[in-house]
N, C-alpha and C positions, 0 to 999 in steps of 0.2 A: 815138498821142494819145488820152486821152479828154475827152469834155464830157460831164458831168452836172449836174442839179440834183436838191437834195432840201429841201422848205421851202422857204422864202427865200434858200436860196444857189444858185448856180453855180460849177460847180467844172471846172477844166481842169488838165490834168496831161501834160505832155510830158518824152517823154524820148529822147536820143539814145544809141544803141549807141558805144561806145568803139573805135573805129576798128582797134585794135590786140590788141584783145583776141578769143577766140573766142568763137561765136557770142553777138556784139555784139546782134544784132536780136534774138532773144532775151530778152536781158537786157533791151532795154527795154521790149521786149510786157509781161514779169512786171512790171517795176516799174510801169508807166502803170496796168496794172490794177489792183495791191493797192495802190498810192497812192490812186486815185481810190474805190475801195471804202471803204478805210478814211477816207478824209477823211470820204464822205458817212455812214459809221457814227457817227463822230464828232460831226461837226454836228446830226445828229438827234438825238444823247443831248444836245445841249446844251454841248459841250466849246468851251471860247475858241475863236475860230478860231488864233491863233499854236500855241496845245497841238496840235490836232487836225492843223495842217501839220507840226508837227515829229513826232509819232508816226506820222504815212503815211509821209513820208518814211525812220525808223526802220524801219518795216515792210517798204516798199518795197527797201529796204537790205539787210536779213536773209534777204527772197525771193531776191536777186540772188545774194546770197553761198551760198545752197543750191545754188544749179544750177553752181558752180564742182567739178571732179572735185579739183581740188586748186590751192593756191595759183599755182602756176605755170600754171594752166588754167582762167583765173579769167573767166568773160564779165562784162563791165562796162558801165554806162551812166552818164548823167550826169541829172538829175534836175531839173526845177522844175514846181512845182504854184501856182495860183493860185485864190483864191476870192473870189467877189463876193457882199456882203449887204445888206442897207438901211441899213447903217451905215460902208460902207468898201468897201475890197480888202485882202487880201492876199496875200503870195505867200513862198515858201519854194524853196531852189535847191541843190545839189550839184554842182559843175560848171561847166560855159559854157553851159548851154541857157538862154534870156535869156526874161524877162520886160517888156512896155512896160507903158502906161498910153496910149491910144489919145484922148483928148478929142474932143469934136463939132466943138471948135472950139483954135485954136490950135496947139502943141507939143507932139509927145508926149515921154513921161519913160520913159526905164529905170528899172526897179525892180529891177534885179538888178544885181551886176557879178560878173564872169567869175571863176571858182576857177582862176586862172592865174597861174604865176612866172615866170621866165626865159625867154625865147624861145618865150611864151606856151603853156609846156606846161601841161598840165592837171595839177592839185593836190589835186583831190577829185572823186570818182566813187564809185559804189555798186556793191561787186562784193566778192568773200572777201580780193584783195589790196589794197583802200583801209581807208588810219585811220578809225578809229570817231569822225567827227566828226558833231556834229548838224548838221542843215541850218542855213543861214542864213534868217531871217525878215523881212520889212520888212512894215506897211502903209502904208495911204494913205487920205486921205479926199479923193477926187475931185468935180470938179462934172459930168463928162462919162459916159459909160456904153460904152468898147470896150476891156476890159484884151484883152489879144494877148500869147501864149507862141512862142517859136522854138527850135528845135535850135540847136546849134552850126552853125556856117559863115553862118546866114542872119544879114545885115547890115541889112536892113530891116526895119522891123515890120510882122508880117504883120495883117492881109490887105489892106493900102492901100499897097503899096508906091511906088504915084504920089505920096505925100505922103513920100518919102525924103529932099526936101529942106528939109524944115520940121521934121523930126526931131531934136532934139538927144538927145545921150548923156552918162553922164557918164564922165569920165574914168578910164581904166585904172585902178586899185589899184596903191600902189609893187610890184615885184616882192618876194616873202615867200622865204623858205628853206624852205616846206613840203615835202614829200615831191610827188616827180613821178612819175608812171608812165610808164616806158620806153617811148620811142618806136622 
């Protein structure tokens, strides 16, 4: 996980290694580091938030792909990045790591949707064996002030687990026919 700031922007990146891939922890570490650095650089240069997020995810994906010895031995991870600034929040994701908006009052809001298909199989990830799909992005103009990100498997929006009952999430998208990573 990386949490940093540049100018008026707060940046958070969370990556989670795909358990069936070799060196998954290293993939997550590299993606987090590269994604956060690229986001900070883009925002400092005045790039639009959506563009900075897409560029950072693409760079993180190339960095993780470079770790592969072969396509059959490819480290992999999921990716979620969020940025908060004076005009709102933006997030980008690939895989099933999640981002939430935690308002000061009221219920939380899931900002991401898992990239998964039948039987909740992962359909998107970063790695040499991944499809070259761009990150999905979303923006939100909130009233409160607490964005949060969580790796796959975390069902409660961190860091306020006690608010579990108050949190509502969007229904899962319909299963798709996208390529799945073998389990």
